[in-house]
C-alpha positions in Angstrom: 0.1 -0.1 -0.1 2.5 2.6 0.8 5.4 3.1 3.3 3.8 4.0 6.0 1.9 0.8 5.9 4.4 -1.7 5.1 3.1 -5.2 5.1 -0.5 -4.4 4.9 -2.0 -6.2 1.8 -5.7 -5.7 2.3 -8.2 -4.1 4.6 -11.6 -5.9 5.1 -14.5 -5.0 7.4 -16.1 -8.1 8.5 -17.8 -8.4 11.9 -17.3 -12.1 12.1 -13.5 -11.5 12.0 -11.7 -14.7 11.1 -13.9 -17.2 9.5 -14.4 -19.9 6.8 -14.0 -17.3 4.1 -11.4 -15.3 5.3 -9.4 -18.3 6.5 -9.5 -20.6 3.8 -10.4 -17.9 0.5 -9.1 -14.7 1.5 -5.9 -15.9 3.5 -5.2 -17.9 0.5 -5.9 -15.6 -2.6 -3.6 -12.6 -0.8 -0.7 -15.4 0.1 -1.7 -13.8 3.5 1.0 -14.4 6.3 -0.9 -12.5 9.0 -4.5 -11.9 9.9 -4.8 -9.0 12.2 -8.1 -8.4 13.7 -8.8 -4.8 15.3 -11.6 -4.5 17.7 -11.2 -2.7 21.2 -14.4 -5.1 22.8 -12.3 -8.6 22.1 -8.5 -7.4 23.3 -9.9 -7.9 26.7 -11.9 -11.1 26.1 -9.6 -14.4 26.3 -12.3 -16.5 25.3 -13.5 -14.9 22.1 -9.8 -14.3 21.3 -9.1 -18.2 21.4 -11.9 -18.6 19.2 -10.9 -16.3 17.0 -7.7 -17.4 16.8 -8.9 -20.8 16.3 -10.4 -20.1 13.1 -6.8 -19.2 11.5 -5.2 -21.5 9.3 -2.3 -23.1 11.1 0.4 -21.7 8.7 -1.1 -17.7 9.3 -0.1 -15.7 12.4 -2.5 -13.8 14.2 -2.6 -10.6 15.9 -5.8 -9.4 18.1 -5.2 -5.7 18.8 -7.0 -2.5 20.1 -7.3 0.1 17.5 -4.5 2.2 19.3 -2.1 -0.9 19.5 -2.5 -2.0 15.9 -2.3 1.9 14.7 1.3 1.8 16.9 2.7 -1.1 15.3 1.7 -0.6 11.6 3.1 3.1 12.2 6.3 1.7 13.8 6.9 -0.9 10.5 6.4 -4.0 12.7 4.8 -5.9 9.9 7.4 -4.8 7.0 8.3 -8.2 5.2 5.0 -9.7 6.0 1.6 -9.7 4.3 -1.0 -9.0 6.5 -4.6 -9.0 6.5 -6.0 -6.5 8.4 -9.7 -7.1 9.6 -11.8 -4.2 11.3 -15.1 -5.0 12.7 -16.7 -1.5 11.6 -16.0 1.2 9.4 -16.0 3.6 12.5 -12.3 1.7 12.9 -11.1 2.5 9.5 -12.0 6.1 9.7 -10.1 6.1 13.2 -7.3 4.6 11.4 -7.3 6.6 8.5 -7.9 10.1 11.1 -5.0 8.8 12.9 -2.7 8.8 9.8 -3.0 5.7 7.9 -3.2 6.2 4.5 -6.1 3.7 3.6 -7.1 3.5 0.0 -9.3 1.0 -0.4 -11.4 -1.4 2.1 -13.4 -4.4 1.3 -16.6 -5.6 3.3 -17.3 -8.8 3.9 -20.1 -9.2 6.5 -21.9 -6.8 8.8 -24.9 -8.8 10.1 -28.5 -7.6 10.9 -28.7 -6.5 14.3 -31.5 -4.3 16.1 -31.5 -0.9 14.5 -29.8 -1.9 11.4 -30.5 -1.0 7.6 -29.9 -3.6 5.1 -28.0 -1.6 2.2 -26.7 -5.1 0.5 -26.9 -8.9 1.0 -25.2 -9.5 4.4 -24.2 -5.5 4.9 -26.2 -4.3 7.6 -25.6 -0.7 8.9 -26.5 1.2 12.2 -26.9 4.8 11.6 -23.4 5.4 12.5 -21.9 3.1 10.4 -23.7 4.5 7.3 -22.3 7.7 8.1 -18.7 6.4 8.6 -19.2 4.4 5.1 -20.0 8.1 3.6 -17.2 9.7 5.5 -15.1 6.8 3.6 -16.5 7.4 0.4 -16.2 11.1 0.8 -12.8 10.9 1.5 -11.9 9.0 -1.7 -11.6 5.6 -0.3 -12.7 2.7 -2.4 -15.1 0.6 -0.6 -16.2 -2.5 -2.0 -18.8 -5.4 -1.1 -17.0 -8.8 -2.0 -17.7 -11.6 0.0 -15.2 -14.2 -1.5 -12.2 -13.5 -4.1 -14.6 -15.2 -6.6 -17.4 -12.6 -6.2 -17.9 -9.6 -8.7 -16.7 -6.4 -7.4 -19.6 -4.2 -6.1 -19.3 -0.8 -5.2 -20.8 0.5 -1.9 -21.0 4.3 -3.2 -23.9 2.7 -5.4 -25.9 1.6 -2.5 -25.6 3.9 0.2 
């Protein structure tokens, strides 16, 4: 991507974090050596972290980090020489990373589950009002936001639906 994001090869938003499609299809297609999950709520939940780590392929390292720790590590070049698939749980997290200096130019949306107070904007993409505004902000910044569930799926641009 750029020097300040050395090692980051793909940014994805997926509230399932690491799961079958990420573990078997995305990590393989991207030749990822690490899957990094950025989520402030899971960082202090040992059981959830264990479950997420178990979903990763055996040959792929995992990092489950807070937004701030991930930002610090990326800016300090910790992932130089690696191939990192970065997964955020929300577009709010992606905006946080950009607001704090990461030059993210594209993001792929995999899944945002239906929850109370969400609006369905695409199959498997349900957003709260806050998430919808976060996506609009990303698009307004010139970030290419695509909805591509699996590497074989056609590219759909979220700007056409939001």
